[in-house]
C-alpha positions in Angstrom: 83.8 -24.5 187.5 86.9 -26.4 186.3 88.8 -27.4 183.2 87.5 -30.9 182.2 90.3 -32.3 180.1 93.7 -31.8 178.5 96.8 -30.0 179.7 95.0 -28.0 182.4 92.7 -30.8 183.5 91.2 -30.3 186.9 92.3 -26.7 187.4 89.6 -24.6 189.1 88.5 -21.5 187.3 87.3 -18.3 188.8 83.8 -17.0 187.9 82.2 -13.6 188.1 79.9 -13.2 191.1 76.9 -11.0 190.9 76.9 -10.3 187.2 74.3 -11.6 184.8 76.7 -14.2 183.3 75.6 -17.7 182.8 78.6 -20.0 182.8 78.1 -23.1 180.6 77.5 -26.0 182.9 80.2 -28.7 183.1 77.8 -31.3 181.7 77.0 -29.2 178.6 80.6 -28.2 178.2 81.8 -31.8 178.4 79.2 -32.9 175.7 80.2 -29.9 173.5 83.9 -30.7 173.7 83.3 -34.4 173.0 81.6 -33.3 169.8 84.4 -31.0 168.7 87.4 -33.0 170.2 88.9 -34.0 166.8 88.8 -30.5 165.4 90.6 -28.8 168.3 94.2 -29.8 167.8 96.1 -27.0 166.0 92.9 -24.9 165.7 92.5 -21.1 166.1 89.6 -20.6 168.5 87.5 -17.4 168.9 85.5 -17.1 172.2 82.9 -14.3 171.9 81.1 -12.9 175.0 83.7 -14.8 177.0 82.6 -14.2 180.5 85.1 -16.1 182.6 86.8 -17.6 179.6 86.0 -21.2 180.5 85.1 -22.3 176.9 88.2 -20.8 175.3 90.4 -22.1 178.1 88.9 -25.6 177.6 89.7 -25.4 173.9 93.3 -24.4 174.7 93.7 -27.2 177.3 92.5 -29.7 174.7 95.0 -28.6 172.0 93.9 -25.4 170.3 97.0 -23.5 169.1 95.5 -20.1 169.9 92.4 -18.6 171.5 91.1 -15.1 171.3 88.7 -14.0 174.0 86.4 -11.1 173.4 84.8 -9.5 176.5 84.0 -5.9 177.1 83.4 -6.1 180.9 86.6 -5.1 182.8 85.8 -7.4 185.7 85.4 -10.3 183.3 88.6 -9.4 181.5 90.5 -9.6 184.8 89.0 -13.0 185.6 89.9 -14.3 182.1 93.5 -13.1 182.4 93.8 -14.6 185.9 92.3 -17.9 184.7 94.7 -18.0 181.8 97.7 -17.4 184.1 96.4 -20.0 186.6 96.1 -22.6 183.8 99.4 -21.6 182.2 97.7 -21.0 178.9 98.3 -17.3 178.8 101.0 -17.5 176.1 98.6 -19.0 173.6 95.9 -16.4 174.1 94.8 -12.9 173.5 92.1 -10.9 175.4 90.3 -8.2 173.5 88.5 -5.7 175.8 85.9 -4.3 173.3 82.3 -4.8 172.5 81.9 -7.8 170.2 81.0 -5.8 167.0 84.1 -3.5 167.4 86.3 -6.5 168.2 85.1 -8.3 165.1 85.8 -5.2 163.0 89.3 -5.1 164.4 89.9 -8.8 163.8 88.6 -8.5 160.2 91.1 -5.6 159.6 93.9 -7.8 161.0 92.7 -10.6 158.5 92.0 -12.9 161.4 90.8 -16.4 160.5 89.3 -18.9 162.9 88.6 -22.6 162.7 86.0 -22.6 165.5 84.1 -19.6 166.8 82.0 -19.9 169.9 79.4 -17.4 170.9 77.2 -17.2 174.0 75.6 -13.8 174.0 73.1 -12.7 176.6 70.0 -14.7 175.5 67.5 -11.8 175.5 69.8 -9.1 174.0 69.2 -9.9 170.3 72.9 -10.0 169.6 73.2 -13.5 168.0 72.1 -12.7 164.4 74.0 -9.4 164.1 77.2 -11.1 165.4 76.8 -13.9 162.9 76.4 -11.5 160.1 79.5 -9.6 161.1 81.5 -12.9 161.2 80.4 -13.7 157.7 80.9 -10.1 156.4 84.4 -9.9 158.0 85.5 -13.2 156.5 86.6 -14.5 160.0 85.6 -18.1 159.5 88.0 -20.5 157.7 86.4 -22.3 154.9 86.4 -25.6 156.8 85.6 -24.0 160.1 82.3 -23.7 162.0 80.5 -21.5 164.5 78.9 -22.8 167.7 76.0 -20.7 169.1 74.8 -21.4 172.6 71.2 -20.1 172.9 68.0 -20.5 174.8 65.7 -23.3 173.5 63.0 -20.7 173.8 64.6 -18.3 171.3 64.7 -19.5 167.6 67.8 -18.7 165.5 67.0 -16.8 162.4 68.4 -17.9 159.1 71.7 -16.0 158.3 72.7 -15.3 154.7 76.0 -17.1 154.0 75.6 -19.7 156.8 73.9 -23.0 157.0 73.1 -25.2 160.0 75.3 -28.3 160.3 73.6 -29.7 163.4 71.9 -28.8 166.7 72.3 -30.4 170.1 69.5 -29.7 172.5 69.7 -29.8 176.2 66.7 -29.0 178.4 66.8 -25.2 178.2 69.8 -24.7 176.0 70.6 -25.4 172.4 74.0 -25.6 170.7 73.7 -24.7 167.0 76.6 -25.5 164.7 76.9 -23.4 161.6 79.2 -23.5 158.6 79.7 -21.4 155.5 77.4 -22.0 152.6 79.2 -23.5 149.6 79.0 -20.3 147.5 80.8 -18.4 150.3 83.8 -20.7 150.5 
């Protein structure tokens, strides 16, 4: 796995061996970042269920001002920090070592606001909808921002009060769903 473009282009990233993480493939990552390329400069990026941190690191490499990584697994946290040091993007980042619901509560208390929020929870764990609800309830998404959910094509995404689907990009077994705030929530 590597950084595809930007300031850290070509740098290899460590991954977590033996855990049930599913790193986003370079092909999917490249397509995703081509879609959001114009929104990245000067953005605040939130990477939930971060794993190795590859998505947030790519966002920083391509111009995001700041990235917050949320990952509760201590081994993954170490890998994220090592990847950030290796890419020299550590000064623009923060790693929160909590379960996602608790981290979202903490960010809401801090009045955190993000332009782009990426989440890639374990597909079968049923965490997507509760996480999206917490993001809306915590007011964590900027009014012009959006959320990207990576999910299995086999698992539909339930409608979330306060959010609407902007677009979906389907790959063979994976779907990227882009959501924004409904007008009345802005």
